[in-house]
C-alpha positions as CSV (number, residue, x, y, z in Angstrom):
1,M,88.7,113.8,74.5
2,V,88.9,117.2,72.9
3,I,88.8,120.1,75.4
4,K,86.7,123.1,74.4
5,T,86.5,126.5,75.9
6,S,83.4,128.7,76.5
7,I,82.6,131.9,78.4
8,G,79.3,133.0,79.8
9,A,78.1,136.0,77.8
10,W,75.9,136.9,80.8
11,A,79.1,138.0,82.6
12,Y,79.0,141.1,80.3
13,I,75.5,142.3,81.2
14,W,75.6,142.2,85.0
15,G,77.9,143.2,87.8
16,G,80.4,145.7,86.6
17,Y,78.7,145.9,83.2
18,K,75.2,146.5,84.6
19,E,75.2,150.2,83.8
20,D,76.8,149.7,80.4
21,P,76.4,146.1,79.1
22,I,78.7,144.9,76.4
23,P,76.6,144.1,73.2
24,L,76.4,140.4,72.4
25,K,77.9,141.0,68.9
26,T,81.0,142.6,70.6
27,V,81.3,139.6,73.0
28,V,81.0,137.1,70.2
29,E,83.5,138.9,68.0
30,K,86.0,139.1,70.8
31,L,85.6,135.5,72.0
32,S,85.9,134.2,68.4
33,G,89.0,136.3,67.9
34,L,90.5,135.0,71.1
35,G,90.0,131.4,69.9
36,F,87.2,130.3,72.2
37,D,85.0,127.5,70.9
38,G,81.7,128.7,72.4
39,V,79.7,130.9,74.6
40,E,77.1,130.3,77.3
41,L,74.2,132.5,76.3
42,A,71.8,134.4,78.7
43,A,68.1,134.6,77.8
44,F,68.0,138.0,79.4
45,P,68.0,141.6,78.1
46,P,69.9,143.1,76.5
47,H,71.5,140.1,74.7
48,M,68.3,138.3,73.9
49,E,65.9,141.1,73.6
50,P,63.3,140.6,72.4
51,N,63.3,136.9,73.1
52,T,61.5,135.9,69.9
53,K,62.1,133.2,67.2
54,E,63.3,135.9,64.8
55,K,65.8,137.3,67.3
56,R,67.1,133.7,68.0
57,K,67.6,133.2,64.3
58,E,69.7,136.4,64.1
59,I,71.8,135.2,67.1
60,K,72.2,131.7,65.6
61,K,73.4,133.2,62.3
62,M,75.8,135.5,64.1
63,L,77.3,132.6,66.1
64,D,77.6,130.5,63.0
65,D,79.3,133.4,61.2
66,Y,81.9,133.6,64.0
67,G,82.3,129.8,64.3
68,L,81.0,129.6,67.9
69,K,78.8,127.0,69.4
70,V,76.6,127.5,72.5
71,S,77.6,125.5,75.5
72,G,74.5,126.2,77.6
73,L,71.7,128.6,78.3
74,A,71.4,130.7,81.5
75,A,67.7,131.3,81.6
76,P,65.2,133.1,83.7
77,F,63.1,131.0,86.1
78,P,60.5,132.1,88.6
79,S,61.0,131.2,92.2
80,P,59.9,127.6,92.7
81,S,58.8,128.4,96.3
82,T,56.4,131.2,95.3
83,S,55.3,130.4,91.8
84,S,52.7,127.9,90.7
85,T,53.7,124.6,89.2
86,E,52.1,125.7,85.9
87,D,54.1,129.0,85.8
88,Y,57.3,127.1,86.6
89,L,56.7,124.5,83.9
90,K,55.9,127.2,81.4
91,A,59.2,128.8,82.1
92,V,61.0,125.4,81.6
93,K,59.2,124.8,78.3
94,D,59.8,128.4,77.0
95,N,63.5,128.0,77.9
96,L,63.7,124.6,76.2
97,E,62.3,126.2,73.1
98,V,65.2,128.7,73.1
99,C,67.6,125.7,73.5
100,K,66.0,124.0,70.5
101,D,66.1,127.1,68.3
102,L,69.8,127.7,69.0
103,D,71.0,124.1,69.2
104,I,71.9,124.5,72.9
105,P,72.7,121.2,74.6
106,K,72.3,122.4,78.2
107,L,69.7,124.4,80.1
108,R,71.1,126.0,83.2
109,V,68.6,126.1,86.0
110,D,69.1,128.6,88.8
111,T,66.6,128.1,91.6
112,V,66.6,131.8,92.5
113,D,65.9,130.9,96.1
114,P,68.5,130.3,98.8
115,P,68.8,126.6,99.9
116,T,66.9,127.6,103.1
117,K,63.7,128.2,101.1
118,I,62.4,124.8,100.2
119,P,59.5,124.6,97.8
120,S,56.1,122.9,98.6
121,G,57.0,122.0,102.1
122,M,59.5,119.4,101.0
123,D,62.4,118.6,103.4
124,Y,66.0,119.4,102.6
125,E,67.1,115.8,102.1
126,T,64.4,115.1,99.5
127,C,65.4,118.3,97.5
128,I,69.1,117.6,97.6
129,T,68.9,114.0,96.4
């Protein structure tokens, strides 16, 4: 098995970088130069803004030019406990479209809600299994 390395580009748009995010091109250049194999992208501004097919083509070309693959997509999701099923499924489909356009093998799903907020009146055991 070949071990590959990847870093979440989202780390450079939040936290200590919130006030002055590092541009995606800078992140990609640096990671490529350091010998990383890939990056986990974030479907959030400013890295994927606007989130359009055209922008995704630009990002794909940039990643190809620097020899990086995408290990996963950290994507926005509405709260499952307060959104409608239709809205949540739309977010899933929209994020899967991003994965398709960028050849991303994994979609990272963050529930947004703490484990104490269980959607649709379900019990904890059902949700965890």
